[in-house]
Structure formats: structure tokens, C-alpha cells
Phi, psi and omega in degrees: 000132181284155180292134182293139177238156178294120180201173182306142177070018172256141174272122182246139171242126183225150165258142185209159168224131178249130180232155175270177182299331179277008178073008174286141182278125176261341178193148180200150175262004181303136183064019177227175173294154176297158175281127181242131182210160178266113185295136175086014182236033175055031176270343179236159174298143189300320181299324179299310180296320180299317182291334183266354180306135176085354180291148178246167177304133181095342178293142174238134178225144174234131182208158178242132178254128172286161184309321183298336180260004182235254184255012178081173176282157174293141179245115181302333179291346178281350177261115184224158174260132178241144177295142179305331182294344179278357180250152177304133185299332183267000182279127177277113184263133180230147176301133180097343178298144174250123178240173182232125174269141175265112180243172183307320183283352182124195182291138181229105181288149175213158181247139178278127180261316177219150178237116178244175178297316185262320187233152175241126176267127183233159181236116179272356176293145172297142184298340178260005177298141178084358182254144166282133183243128177253130180242138170245119191231137173237128178278121181255336178202144173224140175208157175293142176286151175281164177304318182296318179297318179295320179296318182276340179080018177205166182281143174249160175084199183306130179080355182236207186272141175243128179268000000 
């Protein structure tokens, strides 16, 4: 049997650290369980999966993704003012809070930029939009996905989804 490589429909477990251009860490699995995902099922940003294709257990890769391969460029149209009346009257709103709007396509997170008496300015851009992202990744485990995982489109069990 040939050694398993990261490819579509494989369950991958990785340790990673993500940094911005100023080298500040925006996310890391350090001191946590590895990140486990089903490759090829839109659970990771596409550039991340593309860069990790073909990796084997023990491989380490470091790569930088431009915005188009990560969370896209910032879209000024994503910054909007909403009337205060669209928020629960008893909710204490603070700058920097991340809330979730329920839209037709599903949940849509947004960040509060300003809080006024009449209007709230919010940003629907992903907080990492417009940034080059550098990832340092180590593959710690690879396994074939089960039929159920492929059917559901996500990992089950440890590090994955529990029904």
C-alpha cells in the first residue's frame, strides 16, 4: 500500500500557525488538538488546501497566501450603517463585537465598527480579508474518509463533528 498523501476525500490532521505580514499570530493550534478536516470539501480556504496537496505525515510546509487565495480583498460595500432598531433593544453593543446576521444564504458574521444613538456601523468583510496570510503547517495524521464522512461532507469523531 502506498503512503497516503493529502488529497481530496482524505481526513487530514495538521498543526499550524497563521501569521500576518507584521508576524503577529492570528491563529494557531499550538497547545491545542490538531486541526482535523476533510480535504476537498470547502472546510478550509482553497489556497491552504492547494498548498498542502500531496503532503505526507511528517511533512512541514510554510507558504503565504495573497488575499485572492485566502479571504479575498476588503470590499468597501461590506461596511454599512444599520438602524439601531435592527438590533435587540436590550443588547449592549460595543465596538469590536462580532455578531451574526441570519440571511437567506445562512449565518453571516459581522463586526461592529461604531455605535451611535441612531445607527450602528458594521463590517461584513472577514477580519482577515485584504491580508496576506502566512501559514506554517505540519501534517500529523492522514486517513481515508469513511463513507459516512464523505456523505455528510465533514469529519466525524475526535477532532471532527459529533452527531
